[in-house]
C-alpha positions as CSV (number, residue, x, y, z in Angstrom):
1,M,31.1,65.7,21.9
2,R,31.3,62.6,19.7
3,G,34.9,62.0,20.7
4,W,34.0,62.3,24.4
5,W,31.3,59.6,24.0
6,L,33.7,57.3,22.1
7,G,36.2,57.7,24.9
8,I,33.6,56.7,27.5
9,F,32.6,53.7,25.4
10,W,36.3,52.6,25.1
11,L,36.8,52.8,28.9
12,I,33.7,50.8,29.6
13,S,34.4,48.1,27.0
14,L,38.1,47.8,27.9
15,P,37.7,45.2,30.7
16,L,35.4,43.1,28.5
17,S,37.8,43.1,25.6
18,Q,40.7,42.2,27.9
19,A,38.6,39.4,29.4
20,A,37.5,37.9,26.1
21,D,40.7,35.9,25.6
22,K,41.0,34.5,29.2
23,P,40.0,31.0,30.3
24,N,37.2,30.2,32.7
25,I,38.6,28.6,35.9
26,L,36.6,26.2,38.0
27,W,37.8,25.1,41.5
28,L,36.1,22.0,43.0
29,T,37.2,21.8,46.6
30,C,36.5,19.7,49.6
31,E,37.4,19.8,53.3
32,D,39.4,17.7,55.7
33,M,40.6,15.1,53.2
34,G,44.0,13.8,52.5
35,P,44.9,12.1,49.1
36,H,42.6,9.2,49.9
37,L,41.4,8.7,46.4
38,G,41.5,5.8,43.9
39,C,43.6,7.9,41.5
40,Y,46.2,8.3,44.3
41,G,46.5,4.6,44.7
42,D,44.0,4.1,47.6
43,S,42.2,0.9,46.7
44,Y,39.8,1.3,49.6
45,A,38.4,4.6,48.2
46,T,35.4,4.6,45.9
47,T,35.9,7.8,43.8
48,P,34.9,7.2,40.2
49,N,34.3,10.8,39.2
50,V,37.5,12.2,40.7
51,D,39.4,9.3,39.2
52,A,37.9,10.1,35.8
53,L,38.9,13.7,36.2
54,S,42.5,12.7,37.0
55,A,42.5,10.5,33.9
56,R,41.7,13.7,31.9
57,G,44.3,15.9,33.6
58,M,47.4,15.9,35.6
59,R,47.7,14.7,39.2
60,Y,50.2,16.4,41.5
61,R,51.9,14.2,44.1
62,V,53.7,16.7,46.2
63,V,51.1,19.3,47.4
64,W,51.0,20.9,50.8
65,S,48.5,23.0,52.6
66,N,50.2,25.8,54.5
67,A,48.3,24.8,57.7
68,P,46.6,21.6,59.0
69,V,43.4,23.5,59.8
70,C,40.9,25.4,57.7
71,A,41.2,29.1,58.4
72,P,44.9,29.6,58.1
73,A,45.0,27.3,55.1
74,R,42.3,29.3,53.3
75,T,44.1,32.5,54.4
76,A,47.2,31.4,52.4
77,L,45.0,30.6,49.4
78,I,43.1,33.9,49.3
79,S,46.2,36.0,49.8
80,G,49.2,34.2,48.2
81,M,51.1,34.9,51.4
82,Y,52.2,32.8,54.3
83,P,49.8,33.3,57.2
84,N,52.6,33.8,59.7
85,S,54.0,36.6,57.6
86,T,50.7,38.6,58.1
87,G,50.0,37.5,61.7
88,S,47.0,35.6,60.4
89,E,48.0,32.0,61.4
90,H,45.7,32.0,64.5
91,M,42.2,30.7,64.0
92,R,39.6,33.4,63.5
93,S,42.1,36.2,64.2
94,L,40.9,38.6,61.5
95,V,43.9,40.8,60.9
96,P,44.3,43.3,58.0
97,L,46.3,42.6,54.9
98,P,49.2,44.9,54.2
99,A,48.0,48.1,52.6
100,E,49.3,47.3,49.1
101,A,47.8,43.8,49.0
102,K,44.5,42.5,47.7
103,M,42.7,39.2,47.8
104,Y,43.0,37.3,44.5
105,P,39.3,37.6,43.5
106,Q,39.7,41.3,43.6
107,L,42.6,41.1,41.2
108,L,40.7,38.7,38.9
109,R,37.7,41.0,38.9
110,D,40.0,43.9,37.8
111,L,40.9,41.7,34.8
112,G,37.2,41.2,33.9
113,Y,36.5,37.9,35.7
114,Y,33.1,37.2,37.3
115,C,34.1,35.6,40.6
116,T,31.8,33.4,42.6
117,N,32.4,31.4,45.8
118,N,29.9,28.7,46.9
119,S,30.3,29.2,49.7
120,K,32.8,28.9,52.6
121,E,35.3,31.7,53.2
122,D,36.7,31.4,56.7
123,Y,39.7,33.7,56.2
124,N,41.7,35.1,59.1
125,L,42.0,38.4,57.2
126,T,39.6,41.2,57.1
127,K,38.0,41.9,53.7
128,V,38.3,45.4,52.4
129,G,35.9,46.4,49.6
130,I,34.1,44.0,47.3
131,V,36.0,40.7,47.2
132,W,33.5,38.4,45.4
133,D,30.8,39.1,42.8
134,E,28.9,36.4,44.7
135,S,29.7,34.4,47.8
136,S,26.8,32.4,49.1
137,P,25.2,28.9,48.8
138,K,23.5,30.2,45.6
139,A,26.6,31.7,44.0
140,H,27.1,30.4,40.5
141,Y,29.0,31.2,37.3
142,R,25.7,31.1,35.3
143,H,24.9,34.5,36.8
144,R,27.9,36.2,35.1
145,P,27.4,38.9,32.4
146,K,27.5,37.7,28.8
147,Q,31.0,37.3,27.4
148,S,32.6,37.5,30.9
149,P,35.0,34.8,31.9
150,F,34.4,33.3,35.3
151,F,36.3,32.1,38.2
152,A,34.1,29.8,40.4
153,I,34.6,27.8,43.5
154,F,32.2,25.0,44.6
155,N,33.3,23.8,48.1
156,F,31.9,20.5,49.3
157,T,31.7,20.2,53.1
158,I,30.5,16.6,53.3
159,T,34.0,15.3,54.1
160,H,34.4,17.7,57.1
161,E,35.5,16.1,60.4
162,S,32.1,16.9,61.9
163,Q,30.6,14.2,59.5
164,I,32.9,11.3,60.5
165,R,31.0,10.4,63.7
166,V,27.4,11.5,62.9
167,R,25.1,8.6,63.9
168,P,23.0,6.9,62.8
169,H,24.9,6.1,59.6
170,T,24.6,3.1,57.4
171,L,28.1,2.1,56.4
172,I,29.0,1.6,52.7
173,H,32.7,0.7,53.3
174,D,33.5,-2.4,55.2
175,P,35.2,-1.5,58.5
176,N,37.0,-4.9,58.4
177,Q,38.8,-3.8,55.3
178,V,40.2,-0.6,56.8
179,R,43.9,-0.2,56.8
180,V,44.4,1.2,60.2
181,P,47.4,3.5,60.5
182,S,50.1,2.3,63.0
183,Y,49.5,5.4,65.1
184,H,45.8,4.6,65.7
185,P,44.5,1.8,68.0
186,D,43.0,-1.0,66.0
187,T,39.5,-1.0,67.6
188,P,36.0,-1.4,66.2
189,E,35.4,2.3,67.0
190,V,38.4,3.5,65.0
191,R,37.6,1.2,62.1
192,R,34.1,2.5,62.0
193,D,35.3,6.1,61.9
194,W,37.7,5.4,59.1
195,A,35.0,3.6,57.1
196,Q,32.5,6.5,57.6
197,Y,35.2,8.9,56.5
198,Y,35.6,7.0,53.2
199,D,31.8,6.9,52.9
200,K,31.8,10.7,53.0
201,I,34.6,10.8,50.4
202,T,32.3,8.8,48.1
203,Q,29.4,11.2,48.7
204,M,31.8,14.1,47.9
205,D,32.8,12.3,44.7
206,T,29.1,12.2,43.6
207,L,28.9,15.9,44.1
208,V,32.0,16.4,41.9
209,G,30.3,14.3,39.2
210,K,27.2,16.6,39.4
211,A,29.3,19.7,39.1
212,L,31.2,18.3,36.1
213,K,27.9,17.3,34.4
214,E,26.5,20.8,35.0
215,L,29.5,22.3,33.4
216,D,29.2,20.0,30.4
217,E,25.5,20.7,30.0
218,A,26.3,24.4,29.9
219,K,28.8,23.6,27.0
220,L,31.6,25.1,29.0
221,T,33.9,22.1,29.6
222,D,36.0,23.0,26.5
223,E,36.4,26.6,27.8
224,T,37.3,25.9,31.4
225,I,40.5,25.0,33.3
226,M,39.5,22.8,36.3
227,F,41.1,22.2,39.6
228,F,40.3,19.7,42.3
229,Y,41.9,19.8,45.8
230,S,41.3,19.6,49.5
231,D,42.1,22.2,52.2
232,H,44.2,19.9,54.5
233,G,44.4,16.4,55.9
234,S,41.5,14.4,57.2
235,G,39.5,15.0,60.4
236,M,40.9,11.9,62.0
237,P,43.3,12.1,65.0
238,R,46.9,13.0,64.1
239,H,45.7,14.4,60.8
240,K,43.8,17.7,61.0
241,R,45.6,20.2,63.3
242,F,48.8,18.1,63.2
243,P,51.6,19.8,61.2
244,G,53.0,16.7,59.6
245,N,52.4,14.7,56.4
246,S,49.0,13.4,57.5
247,G,47.7,17.0,58.3
248,L,49.2,18.9,55.4
249,A,49.4,16.6,52.3
250,V,46.5,17.1,49.9
251,P,45.4,16.0,46.5
252,L,45.5,18.3,43.5
253,I,44.3,17.5,40.0
254,V,44.3,20.1,37.2
255,V,42.6,19.6,33.8
256,F,43.3,21.8,30.7
257,P,41.0,21.7,27.7
258,E,42.6,21.7,24.3
259,K,42.0,25.4,23.8
260,W,44.1,26.3,26.9
261,K,46.8,23.7,26.8
262,H,49.4,26.4,25.9
263,L,49.0,27.5,29.6
264,A,49.8,24.0,30.9
265,P,53.3,22.9,32.0
266,K,55.5,21.4,29.4
267,D,55.1,17.9,31.0
268,Y,51.3,18.1,31.0
269,Q,49.4,15.1,29.5
270,P,46.1,13.5,30.3
271,G,46.5,11.0,33.1
272,G,50.0,12.4,33.8
273,I,51.7,12.8,37.2
274,S,53.7,15.8,38.3
275,D,56.3,15.7,41.1
276,R,56.6,19.5,41.2
277,L,56.4,20.9,44.7
278,V,53.2,22.9,45.1
279,S,52.0,24.8,48.2
280,F,48.8,26.8,48.9
281,V,50.7,30.1,48.6
282,D,51.3,29.2,45.0
283,F,47.6,29.2,44.0
284,A,47.0,32.9,43.9
285,P,50.0,33.8,41.7
286,T,49.1,30.8,39.5
287,L,45.6,32.2,39.0
288,L,47.0,35.5,37.8
289,S,49.5,33.7,35.6
290,L,46.7,31.7,34.0
291,A,44.9,35.0,33.3
292,G,48.1,36.4,31.6
293,E,49.0,38.6,34.5
294,K,52.3,38.7,36.3
295,P,52.0,37.7,40.0
296,K,52.1,40.7,42.4
297,P,55.3,41.6,44.2
298,W,53.8,40.9,47.6
299,M,52.8,37.3,46.8
300,Q,55.2,34.9,48.4
301,G,54.3,31.8,46.3
302,S,55.3,30.9,42.8
303,A,53.1,30.4,39.7
304,F,53.2,26.7,38.6
305,L,50.9,27.2,35.6
306,G,50.3,29.8,32.9
307,T,52.4,32.4,31.2
308,H,54.4,33.4,34.2
309,T,55.3,29.9,35.5
310,H,58.3,30.1,37.9
311,P,60.9,27.4,38.9
312,R,60.0,26.0,42.3
313,I,62.1,26.8,45.3
314,A,61.2,24.8,48.4
315,T,60.7,26.8,51.6
316,C,60.2,25.3,55.1
317,M,58.2,27.5,57.4
318,V,56.8,27.0,60.8
319,S,55.1,29.3,63.2
320,G,52.9,28.9,66.2
321,D,52.1,29.7,69.8
322,G,51.6,26.1,70.9
323,W,50.6,22.7,69.6
324,M,47.1,23.5,68.4
325,N,48.0,26.7,66.6
326,A,51.2,25.4,65.0
327,T,51.4,25.9,61.2
328,M,54.0,24.4,58.9
329,W,54.8,24.1,55.3
330,F,57.5,21.8,54.0
331,G,58.5,19.9,50.9
332,R,61.0,17.5,49.4
333,C,64.2,18.4,47.8
334,A,65.7,16.6,44.8
335,M,67.5,14.2,47.1
336,N,64.2,13.1,48.6
337,V,65.1,14.6,52.0
338,M,62.1,15.5,54.1
339,C,62.4,18.9,55.7
340,I,62.8,19.5,59.4
341,C,59.4,18.2,60.6
342,E,60.7,16.6,63.8
343,I,62.5,19.8,64.8
344,C,59.3,21.8,64.1
345,F,57.2,19.5,66.3
346,L,59.6,19.9,69.1
347,I,59.7,23.6,69.0
348,C,56.0,24.1,68.6
349,R,55.2,21.7,71.4
350,M,57.3,23.9,73.7
351,G,54.4,26.4,73.6
352,S,56.6,29.4,72.8
353,M,56.5,31.8,69.9
354,C,58.7,30.4,67.2
355,S,59.5,30.9,63.5
356,I,61.7,28.6,61.4
357,S,62.5,28.9,57.7
358,L,64.8,27.0,55.5
359,K,65.2,27.4,51.8
360,L,66.2,24.4,49.7
361,P,66.8,24.0,46.0
362,L,64.8,21.4,44.2
363,R,67.6,20.6,41.8
364,G,71.3,20.1,42.3
365,S,73.7,17.8,44.0
366,G,73.3,19.0,47.5
367,I,71.3,21.2,49.9
368,S,72.2,24.8,50.3
369,G,70.5,27.8,51.8
370,I,70.0,29.5,55.2
371,G,68.2,28.0,58.2
372,K,66.8,30.4,60.7
373,A,65.2,30.0,64.1
374,N,64.2,32.6,66.6
């Protein structure tokens, strides 16, 4: 009888013992924002808190969302799979994952993590079973059981495109100082929208500062790996919903405390810059790698941090059933050649079902691989 009880105790305590040596992971995310931040060289931006976070960690220059609109982008994040590989690239489509696959919070929970999401989900995949321990505007890592590591998301919606034209609004940024892109008409209305967009970025930056202060006051900063990123490009015309640089390029900052620096890449240093290619399908395998777990076979991305970091192979992918639903992921090879964006635009604008993929090496003297279109 005594041995039976010891066996039960061992089974119950196993997840906690496994979790004791795992890092906390905090994601601070925002919506509809390209790399329009001071730390990315944008002198018009007022982002002291994000800039300070960048000075403490590594800033990634070549980071792509897998779609220029929220739901398929978040679908890539939650699954570690390209949305067009699961039929989930269409907005609000709600299709099932393959039977063997799980969403990454379920995998982290199996490893002993307390997973919270505050609070947007917006996946194009149906959820099976319990995905999050908490997913609501009140979700918080402070609710975790004692000794449990946490994975927590705080998503700031203040930069969403719906906020760019809300009136009345007292401008903080001077519209006369806006650098109007060449593809936008230089009119007072456009300048005001851009100025208000930057105002919203500054408001988001304040929320980031509050979240970092809260973590510090909880004495968890030295125990927590921090990410900051956006879900896709800004809500301005030719950005969101547009599968080009302006719709897909996003900022990414990662900060490792001293305790967990052995999980950082070899070139990591405070205030450093990485040119490694990163895509949203890489985030789920990277989370598992940071937790000491090998990424799952069904995951189509590559871990770029942690114990199972993988060399990056660039993959160009496009799928869509027309202009508004087109999704694309692309990157730069070592020769600084931009992948086939013009071809992608042409095919997607034809309004027919299409799928293009092209694999490119990031190192080497030339481009090799297989291009496919059907």
